[in-house]
N, CA, C and O atoms as a GROMACS GRO file, in nm:
protein
  328
    1MET      N    1  23.406  20.628  15.304
    1MET     CA    2  23.296  20.526  15.353
    1MET      C    3  23.314  20.377  15.434
    1MET      O    4  23.409  20.301  15.420
    2GLY      N    5  23.217  20.361  15.507
    2GLY     CA    6  23.258  20.272  15.619
    2GLY      C    7  23.266  20.127  15.607
    2GLY      O    8  23.227  20.105  15.493
    3ALA      N    9  23.288  20.042  15.649
    3ALA     CA   10  23.306  19.957  15.673
    3ALA      C   11  23.135  19.850  15.618
    3ALA      O   12  23.028  19.872  15.674
    4PRO      N   13  23.150  19.729  15.489
    4PRO     CA   14  23.008  19.681  15.436
    4PRO      C   15  22.958  19.588  15.625
    4PRO      O   16  22.990  19.545  15.735
    5SER      N   17  22.882  19.608  15.547
    5SER     CA   18  22.755  19.555  15.655
    5SER      C   19  22.783  19.428  15.704
    5SER      O   20  22.880  19.399  15.634
    6ALA      N   21  22.760  19.311  15.792
    6ALA     CA   22  22.770  19.177  15.756
    6ALA      C   23  22.656  19.140  15.699
    6ALA      O   24  22.673  19.021  15.673
    7ALA      N   25  22.542  19.173  15.661
    7ALA     CA   26  22.451  19.095  15.540
    7ALA      C   27  22.542  19.162  15.399
    7ALA      O   28  22.540  19.090  15.299
    8ALA      N   29  22.599  19.259  15.393
    8ALA     CA   30  22.671  19.292  15.258
    8ALA      C   31  22.722  19.172  15.242
    8ALA      O   32  22.675  19.082  15.172
    9VAL      N   33  22.851  19.167  15.328
    9VAL     CA   34  22.975  19.068  15.331
    9VAL      C   35  22.903  18.870  15.280
    9VAL      O   36  22.947  18.797  15.192
   10LEU      N   37  22.781  18.842  15.379
   10LEU     CA   38  22.740  18.725  15.331
   10LEU      C   39  22.739  18.700  15.201
   10LEU      O   40  22.792  18.609  15.137
   11GLU      N   41  22.649  18.826  15.154
   11GLU     CA   42  22.595  18.842  15.010
   11GLU      C   43  22.684  18.812  14.932
   11GLU      O   44  22.680  18.706  14.870
   12ARG      N   45  22.827  18.941  14.914
   12ARG     CA   46  22.947  18.897  14.855
   12ARG      C   47  22.989  18.763  14.846
   12ARG      O   48  22.996  18.713  14.734
   13HIS      N   49  23.031  18.670  14.987
   13HIS     CA   50  23.085  18.562  14.957
   13HIS      C   51  23.009  18.458  14.974
   13HIS      O   52  23.049  18.341  14.976
   14PHE      N   53  22.913  18.489  14.984
   14PHE     CA   54  22.788  18.360  15.016
   14PHE      C   55  22.860  18.227  14.890
   14PHE      O   56  22.912  18.128  14.940
   15LEU      N   57  22.856  18.236  14.775
   15LEU     CA   58  22.838  18.158  14.701
   15LEU      C   59  23.029  18.117  14.723
   15LEU      O   60  23.051  17.998  14.747
   16GLU      N   61  23.120  18.184  14.717
   16GLU     CA   62  23.218  18.153  14.739
   16GLU      C   63  23.239  18.062  14.838
   16GLU      O   64  23.298  17.956  14.814
   17LEU      N   65  23.183  18.099  14.982
   17LEU     CA   66  23.220  17.992  15.112
   17LEU      C   67  23.168  17.863  15.054
   17LEU      O   68  23.237  17.762  15.044
   18ARG      N   69  23.003  17.872  15.003
   18ARG     CA   70  22.961  17.729  14.976
   18ARG      C   71  23.021  17.654  14.874
   18ARG      O   72  22.997  17.533  14.872
   19CYS      N   73  23.101  17.708  14.780
   19CYS     CA   74  23.148  17.671  14.698
   19CYS      C   75  23.312  17.599  14.782
   19CYS      O   76  23.364  17.493  14.747
   20THR      N   77  23.339  17.644  14.838
   20THR     CA   78  23.502  17.617  14.865
   20THR      C   79  23.462  17.498  15.004
   20THR      O   80  23.537  17.409  15.044
   21LEU      N   81  23.362  17.523  15.043
   21LEU     CA   82  23.303  17.350  15.179
   21LEU      C   83  23.279  17.292  15.067
   21LEU      O   84  23.384  17.238  15.032
   22LEU      N   85  23.200  17.274  14.992
   22LEU     CA   86  23.166  17.149  14.881
   22LEU      C   87  23.314  17.109  14.841
   22LEU      O   88  23.344  16.990  14.850
   23ASP      N   89  23.381  17.176  14.810
   23ASP     CA   90  23.540  17.142  14.768
   23ASP      C   91  23.594  17.082  14.884
   23ASP      O   92  23.652  16.986  14.834
   24MET      N   93  23.606  17.076  14.967
   24MET     CA   94  23.675  17.056  15.085
   24MET      C   95  23.581  16.919  15.106
   24MET      O   96  23.638  16.811  15.118
   25ALA      N   97  23.443  16.926  15.108
   25ALA     CA   98  23.372  16.806  15.168
   25ALA      C   99  23.385  16.692  15.034
   25ALA      O  100  23.333  16.581  15.047
   26ALA      N  101  23.450  16.725  14.918
   26ALA     CA  102  23.481  16.632  14.845
   26ALA      C  103  23.607  16.577  14.824
   26ALA      O  104  23.622  16.489  14.739
   27ALA      N  105  23.717  16.628  14.904
   27ALA     CA  106  23.841  16.644  14.878
   27ALA      C  107  23.840  16.482  15.018
   27ALA      O  108  23.879  16.368  14.994
   28PHE      N  109  23.788  16.528  15.133
   28PHE     CA  110  23.779  16.460  15.272
   28PHE      C  111  23.693  16.311  15.184
   28PHE      O  112  23.740  16.197  15.181
   29ASP      N  113  23.562  16.356  15.121
   29ASP     CA  114  23.496  16.203  15.066
   29ASP      C  115  23.616  16.110  14.982
   29ASP      O  116  23.647  15.993  15.007
   30ARG      N  117  23.664  16.187  14.889
   30ARG     CA  118  23.772  16.097  14.823
   30ARG      C  119  23.869  16.029  14.873
   30ARG      O  120  23.896  15.915  14.835
   31MET      N  121  23.943  16.102  14.978
   31MET     CA  122  24.094  16.056  15.064
   31MET      C  123  23.997  15.917  15.148
   31MET      O  124  24.017  15.796  15.138
   32GLU      N  125  23.903  15.982  15.220
   32GLU     CA  126  23.850  15.791  15.291
   32GLU      C  127  23.753  15.692  15.151
   32GLU      O  128  23.722  15.574  15.165
   33ARG      N  129  23.734  15.742  15.075
   33ARG     CA  130  23.700  15.631  14.986
   33ARG      C  131  23.838  15.570  14.923
   33ARG      O  132  23.828  15.459  14.872
   34ALA      N  133  23.945  15.624  14.922
   34ALA     CA  134  24.097  15.570  14.840
   34ALA      C  135  24.133  15.470  14.917
   34ALA      O  136  24.123  15.471  15.039
   35GLY      N  137  24.191  15.345  14.826
   35GLY     CA  138  24.317  15.274  14.926
   35GLY      C  139  24.409  15.325  15.031
   35GLY      O  140  24.496  15.409  15.003
   36GLY      N  141  24.393  15.277  15.153
   36GLY     CA  142  24.487  15.306  15.246
   36GLY      C  143  24.495  15.441  15.304
   36GLY      O  144  24.590  15.518  15.302
   37PHE      N  145  24.376  15.457  15.356
   37PHE     CA  146  24.281  15.547  15.416
   37PHE      C  147  24.360  15.541  15.539
   37PHE      O  148  24.450  15.623  15.548
   38ALA      N  149  24.348  15.488  15.600
   38ALA     CA  150  24.416  15.398  15.752
   38ALA      C  151  24.533  15.450  15.769
   38ALA      O  152  24.564  15.516  15.869
   39ALA      N  153  24.618  15.419  15.660
   39ALA     CA  154  24.768  15.460  15.695
   39ALA      C  155  24.778  15.647  15.661
   39ALA      O  156  24.876  15.712  15.696
   40VAL      N  157  24.706  15.685  15.618
   40VAL     CA  158  24.704  15.845  15.654
   40VAL      C  159  24.599  15.938  15.744
   40VAL      O  160  24.569  16.057  15.744
   41ALA      N  161  24.562  15.831  15.815
   41ALA     CA  162  24.429  15.840  15.903
   41ALA      C  163  24.532  15.966  16.060
   41ALA      O  164  24.501  16.061  16.132
   42SER      N  165  24.614  15.909  16.043
   42SER     CA  166  24.729  16.009  16.162
   42SER      C  167  24.778  16.054  16.119
   42SER      O  168  24.864  16.106  16.189
   43ASP      N  169  24.787  16.091  15.966
   43ASP     CA  170  24.891  16.192  15.949
   43ASP      C  171  24.870  16.326  16.003
   43ASP      O  172  24.758  16.377  16.012
   44PRO      N  173  24.975  16.381  16.038
   44PRO     CA  174  24.974  16.533  16.085
   44PRO      C  175  24.895  16.642  16.030
   44PRO      O  176  24.826  16.725  16.088
   45ARG      N  177  24.925  16.620  15.878
   45ARG     CA  178  24.832  16.728  15.821
   45ARG      C  179  24.704  16.703  15.815
   45ARG      O  180  24.632  16.802  15.800
   46LEU      N  181  24.643  16.583  15.824
   46LEU     CA  182  24.518  16.582  15.809
   46LEU      C  183  24.473  16.623  15.969
   46LEU      O  184  24.352  16.633  15.990
   47ALA      N  185  24.569  16.646  16.083
   47ALA     CA  186  24.531  16.615  16.175
   47ALA      C  187  24.496  16.803  16.187
   47ALA      O  188  24.396  16.849  16.241
   48LYS      N  189  24.618  16.892  16.118
   48LYS     CA  190  24.557  17.028  16.105
   48LYS      C  191  24.481  17.081  16.053
   48LYS      O  192  24.423  17.186  16.079
   49LEU      N  193  24.467  16.960  15.914
   49LEU     CA  194  24.333  17.035  15.879
   49LEU      C  195  24.192  17.020  15.949
   49LEU      O  196  24.111  17.112  15.940
   50HIS      N  197  24.159  16.888  16.027
   50HIS     CA  198  24.037  16.933  16.144
   50HIS      C  199  24.082  17.001  16.228
   50HIS      O  200  23.998  17.050  16.304
   51GLU      N  201  24.203  17.030  16.250
   51GLU     CA  202  24.204  17.135  16.386
   51GLU      C  203  24.139  17.261  16.286
   51GLU      O  204  24.047  17.320  16.343
   52GLY      N  205  24.174  17.314  16.137
   52GLY     CA  206  24.171  17.389  16.118
   52GLY      C  207  23.971  17.401  16.116
   52GLY      O  208  23.910  17.502  16.149
   53LEU      N  209  23.940  17.338  16.092
   53LEU     CA  210  23.788  17.289  16.071
   53LEU      C  211  23.716  17.328  16.208
   53LEU      O  212  23.609  17.390  16.207
   54LYS      N  213  23.786  17.286  16.338
   54LYS     CA  214  23.767  17.303  16.486
   54LYS      C  215  23.743  17.506  16.487
   54LYS      O  216  23.648  17.570  16.531
   55ILE      N  217  23.879  17.556  16.417
   55ILE     CA  218  23.839  17.676  16.422
   55ILE      C  219  23.751  17.735  16.382
   55ILE      O  220  23.664  17.775  16.460
   56LEU      N  221  23.742  17.766  16.211
   56LEU     CA  222  23.668  17.779  16.126
   56LEU      C  223  23.532  17.756  16.210
   56LEU      O  224  23.464  17.854  16.182
   57GLN      N  225  23.440  17.653  16.325
   57GLN     CA  226  23.350  17.673  16.354
   57GLN      C  227  23.358  17.750  16.510
   57GLN      O  228  23.271  17.726  16.593
   58SER      N  229  23.440  17.819  16.531
   58SER     CA  230  23.492  17.872  16.679
   58SER      C  231  23.421  18.062  16.650
   58SER      O  232  23.439  18.133  16.551
   59SER      N  233  23.362  18.085  16.749
   59SER     CA  234  23.382  18.226  16.712
   59SER      C  235  23.493  18.366  16.722
   59SER      O  236  23.596  18.373  16.789
   60GLY      N  237  23.456  18.430  16.667
   60GLY     CA  238  23.602  18.548  16.702
   60GLY      C  239  23.577  18.632  16.577
   60GLY      O  240  23.484  18.635  16.496
   61ASP      N  241  23.685  18.696  16.588
   61ASP     CA  242  23.699  18.773  16.435
   61ASP      C  243  23.844  18.759  16.396
   61ASP      O  244  23.901  18.825  16.309
   62ASP      N  245  23.906  18.644  16.488
   62ASP     CA  246  24.098  18.595  16.414
   62ASP      C  247  24.054  18.459  16.389
   62ASP      O  248  24.135  18.368  16.402
   63ARG      N  249  23.960  18.441  16.363
   63ARG     CA  250  23.972  18.298  16.288
   63ARG      C  251  24.081  18.300  16.220
   63ARG      O  252  24.172  18.224  16.253
   64ALA      N  253  24.099  18.407  16.082
   64ALA     CA  254  24.222  18.391  15.965
   64ALA      C  255  24.310  18.356  16.007
   64ALA      O  256  24.356  18.248  15.968
   65GLU      N  257  24.388  18.451  16.128
   65GLU     CA  258  24.460  18.432  16.182
   65GLU      C  259  24.544  18.333  16.258
   65GLU      O  260  24.662  18.299  16.247
   66ARG      N  261  24.431  18.292  16.349
   66ARG     CA  262  24.413  18.149  16.387
   66ARG      C  263  24.467  18.026  16.280
   66ARG      O  264  24.530  17.936  16.336
   67ILE      N  265  24.455  18.018  16.183
   67ILE     CA  266  24.475  17.905  16.105
   67ILE      C  267  24.601  17.944  16.038
   67ILE      O  268  24.689  17.858  16.032
   68GLN      N  269  24.627  18.086  15.974
   68GLN     CA  270  24.768  18.082  15.952
   68GLN      C  271  24.838  18.056  16.033
   68GLN      O  272  24.902  17.953  16.008
   69LEU      N  273  24.864  18.108  16.141
   69LEU     CA  274  24.961  18.071  16.277
   69LEU      C  275  24.961  17.907  16.272
   69LEU      O  276  25.068  17.845  16.266
   70LEU      N  277  24.811  17.830  16.274
   70LEU     CA  278  24.821  17.722  16.292
   70LEU      C  279  24.918  17.646  16.170
   70LEU      O  280  24.958  17.535  16.208
   71PHE      N  281  24.955  17.678  16.057
   71PHE     CA  282  25.000  17.593  15.946
   71PHE      C  283  25.105  17.707  15.939
   71PHE      O  284  25.135  17.727  15.821
   72SER      N  285  25.169  17.785  16.019
   72SER     CA  286  25.294  17.804  16.023
   72SER      C  287  25.376  17.777  16.106
   72SER      O  288  25.346  17.782  16.225
   73ASP      N  289  25.497  17.743  16.067
   73ASP     CA  290  25.638  17.697  16.144
   73ASP      C  291  25.648  17.808  16.240
   73ASP      O  292  25.607  17.917  16.200
   74PRO      N  293  25.686  17.802  16.337
   74PRO     CA  294  25.715  17.861  16.459
   74PRO      C  295  25.819  17.969  16.483
   74PRO      O  296  25.927  17.923  16.444
   75TYR      N  297  25.832  18.068  16.521
   75TYR     CA  298  25.919  18.199  16.457
   75TYR      C  299  26.056  18.112  16.557
   75TYR      O  300  26.049  18.044  16.660
   76VAL      N  301  26.158  18.146  16.484
   76VAL     CA  302  26.323  18.082  16.575
   76VAL      C  303  26.430  18.223  16.535
   76VAL      O  304  26.470  18.271  16.429
   77GLU      N  305  26.449  18.256  16.681
   77GLU     CA  306  26.502  18.330  16.706
   77GLU      C  307  26.686  18.350  16.612
   77GLU      O  308  26.779  18.270  16.606
   78GLY      N  309  26.674  18.450  16.571
   78GLY     CA  310  26.817  18.427  16.492
   78GLY      C  311  26.856  18.309  16.340
   78GLY      O  312  26.960  18.287  16.279
   79TRP      N  313  26.699  18.252  16.323
   79TRP     CA  314  26.704  18.196  16.221
   79TRP      C  315  26.814  18.251  16.085
   79TRP      O  316  26.890  18.180  16.019
   80LYS      N  317  26.798  18.358  16.076
   80LYS     CA  318  26.843  18.414  15.943
   80LYS      C  319  27.022  18.422  15.977
   80LYS      O  320  27.100  18.443  15.884
   81GLN      N  321  27.066  18.406  16.099
   81GLN     CA  322  27.208  18.354  16.074
   81GLN      C  323  27.246  18.210  16.064
   81GLN      O  324  27.361  18.177  16.091
   82LYS      N  325  27.184  18.149  16.039
   82LYS     CA  326  27.184  18.036  16.107
   82LYS      C  327  27.199  17.908  15.989
   82LYS      O  328  27.201  17.790  16.025
   0.00000   0.00000   0.00000
């Protein structure tokens, strides 16, 4: 059996993806409505989330890999010996 068609993948994942987008939008809204947003506006974690959203909007079939790398620590040669 071959890989599913793009239409089948969309059908299978649409509601879950919609829910995830709504959840993310609500979290960003709560953050901005909360007191002290200016203090976290320059937080590097928030910048990474925004960068992840840009990756999602880009084209290609490696978005998951790029987002994983965005949130991963860089590889350090000899890390186990330290």
